[in-house]
Structures are given as C-alpha cells and as structure tokens.
N, C-alpha and C positions, 0 to 999 in steps of 0.2 A: 766601467762604462759599458753599456749594451753595445753589441756588435752585429754587423750585417754581413751575411754570407750570400753571395749571388750565384745561383745555379746557371751555368752556361753550357749550351749544347753545341758550340762551335767556336773557333778562334775569334771570329768577329765579335761575338757576344762577350767573350772574355776581355777583349780590348776595351769595349764600351764600359764594362763593369770596372775594370782597373782604372781607366781614365776618370771615371766618376767618383773614385775613391773607396770602392768596396773594401771592407776589411779583409775579406777572403773570397776566393772563387772555388766553387765546386765544379770541376770539369767533367763532362760526360758527353756521350754521343746519343743521337736518336731520341729526340724529344717524344715522338709518338709512342716509343716503347717505355717511356718513363725513365730513360737514362741507362746506357750501358757503357762499357769500357771504351774510352776514346783512343784514337790512333796515337802512337808515341810521338810522332812528329808534331801533332797539335801542341802537346805540352812543351816540347823543346822550343817551338816557335814563340809561344806565349811567354815563357820564362826569359827568352832572349830579349823580348820587347818590354817586359814588365817584371823585372827580377825582384822588385820590392813588394809585390803583391803575392801573398801565400796562395798556393793552388793545391787543393785536396782533389785527388783523382778518384773517380768512381771505378770500382772493380766489380763488374757484373758481366758475365760472358754472354748473356741472352736476356730477353724479356721474359715475363711470366713469373712463376713462383721462385722461391729462394731455397729450394731443395735441389742440390746439385749432385750429378753423377761424379764418379771419380775422374773421368776425362774432363768434365767441366771444371772441377776443382783444380786439376792440373793447370788448366788455362788461367785460372785466377792466380795461382802461384807464379806462373810465368809472367803474367802481366805486372804483378808487383815487382818482380825482379827487373824487368825491362824498363819500368817507369820510375823506379826508385831514385835514380841519379838526379832527376830534375823535379820530382814531386816534393811537396812540403807535408804531405799526409795522404791518407787513403780513406775511402768510404766503401763499406761493403756490409752485406748481411747474409748470414748462412743459418738456415733453419733445418730442424729435423722434420721427418714426414708428419709428425703430430703438431708441427708449427711451434714447438718450443725451440729455444736457442740451441744451436749446435755448438756447444762449448768447446769441444776438442778442435774442430776445424777453425772456429773463429780465433781461438788462442794461437793456433798454428800460423794463421795469416798475420796476426798482431806481432808475433815473434819474427816472422819473415820481414815485416816492414820496419822493425826496429833499426834506428832510434826514432823513426818518424811516427807521429801520433796517428791513431785510427779512430774513425767515427763509425758507429754501427748504424746501418741504413734504416730507412723507414719500415723495413721488414719487421722491425720491432712492433709496429702497430698491428701486425697479423697474429701476434702471440696470444694464447688464450688467457694468460695471467700476467699482467704487466709488472706487478711488483716482484714476482718471482723472476721474470725475464730481466728486469732491471738488475737484480743481484747477480744473475748469471752473466750478464754483459760486463758488469764491473769486475767479475772474477777473471774475465778473459784478458783484461788489460786495455780494453777500449777506453778512450778518454772522453768520448762524447757520444750522444745518441740523437739521431734525427727522429722527430716524432710529432704527430698531430694529436697525441693523447688517445690514440686508438680510434679516432673518428675520421671521417672523410676529409675534414678541414680542421685547421687549428682553431678557428672560431667555434666550431661545434664541439671540439674536445677541450675547451678552455678549463673546465673544472678539473679534468684529469691531468692536464698539463701543470696546473698549479700544485696538485697533490704530488706529482712526480718531482717537481722542483723542490718541494719541501722535503720529500723523502730522501733525495740523494745527499743532501747536506754536504755539498762540495766534493763528493767522491767521484762524480762524473758530471760533465756539462750537458744540460738539456738544450738542444737546438730546436727551436720551434719551427715547424715546417708544415706546409699544406695550405695553399691559398693565402699566404701572407702577402699583403699588398699595401700600397700607400694608404688606401682608404680604410683599412682595418688595423694597421700596425699599432696605432696608439692604444686601441682597446685591448688587443692581444698582449701588448707589452705590459699594460697596467694590471691586467687580470692574471696573467701567467707568472709574473715576477721572474721570468727567465732572463738570461744575459745574452743569449745568442738567438738570432732570427734568420731564417733561410727563405729566400724569395728568388723567383726567376725574374721578377720585375719586367715581365714581357710587355712589349708594345704589340698589341693585337694586330696592328696593320702590317707589320713586317717580321714578326717572330723573333726579334732580338730585344735585349733589355732596353728600357727607356732610361736614358742617362739622367734626365731631369727628375724622374721618379726616384731613382737611386739616391741622388743628391738630397732630395727632400726627406727620404727615409733616414738617411744618415744624420741630417740636421735634427730630426725628431729624436733619434737615439742619443745624439750628442747632448741635446737639451736635457734629456732624462738623466744622463750621467752627471751633468753639471748640477742638477737639482739634488741628486742623491748625495754628491760630495758635499754640497752646501749644507744639507741636513745633517750629514755625519760630522761636519766640522762645527756645528752649532753648539754653544755652551749650554743650551737649554735641553739637549737631548739626553 
C-alpha cells in the first residue's frame, strides 16, 4: 500500500501529523533553511507522546550545500549518536565537491546508524548523473532516497521519477518529494508508480501541517492500495 511521510519542522507539527495518521514523520528544524538537525529534546518529546509513529530524523548541520568539512562531518556523527536512542531512522545526504555521492562518508553514517534504516536526502537531485548516483547510494546501504527526479518539484520530474522507480527494482525505496500536496498527489501517484510520498502538508496560514489535508491524502493512498490489491487478487490477471 502507498505510504505518506510528513515533514515536520517542530514538535507541534509532528503532533498534528501523528494524530492525523501519517505513516511516518521526518523531523527537522528550520523550515527556511530547508531543514537541519532538530534538537534532541524534540525527538524525545514526540516519541513520548506518539511512540507508535515512526520518526526519521534529519541529520544536516547547516543549510546550503551538502559538501561538508571534517568538523561538520564530526557534528553529523555526534548527532546520530545522540539521537539514535529514540529515532526510528535517519535522513542525510553527503556529496563530493563535484556533486557526486560521497560513498565513503555516507557508508560511515549508515554503519553508525545501524540497525536503524537511512534515507538519502534530496541532495540526490543535485548529482550530475542520477543513475550512477542511484547505484552509489544503494552500495552505501541506504534503504530509501528522497527525490523529485532532479527537477524543482515532483510534478516537473515525473518522467524521471517513473524511470527511477523502474530502475531500482525493489533494491531501494524511492520517496517522491518536492511540492507533493493534496491537489497533485493523485497525478504524481499514478504517473510515478512510487510507493512512498513525502509532503509537509503545510497550512499556509499558520505554517503547520493541515490535519484535514493529511487525512485526505491518506484516504487517497489507501484507496490506491485497495485497488492494487483487488487487481492482484483478480483471477483474470
């Protein structure tokens, strides 16, 4: 069944997403920066209140590019160590100066996070060759990739997303991200053929997720899952 991950930039947003039934939360700080590592106490608080909702934590020491100094990489290591007790997984992206995947550093973070799963950040969309980057990420042990298919939004990158979903053949999960909202989810779902979708579901008026929108998105994905199962069970297939 297709799943919905909601990006949350503070504990209040995480509460709204969890109460609305989100399959998973991506927790980060600083929406204006595109998300950086959140405070440890945010995660502790959220897991105390909503232990049944998986929370993947963003590991990103600053905004800007994804080429990190050794000091910045040390901070990333320390963040994983301090957050690991309560996290259900991590999200990060590390690139070389030429914007290819930094395989060695990514692998090191994946190993440090074990046994928790890791998602490679949308930094993937900045790489010069996505199919090569895809294989590099798989080799690091990351189990999923956040991507809009190299475009600014998932809607614009829909053709690339579909090709990526076909290319991976179950070796890694493609999580469709980038402007995914209630009004375009059905189209993106149908055209990408992905199983995971990432949205902030933000209410423009107050900067937190809209619970009603999340519930409608979940209903849309649940209907898709039911239709897929019905087709798979049909004796005429």
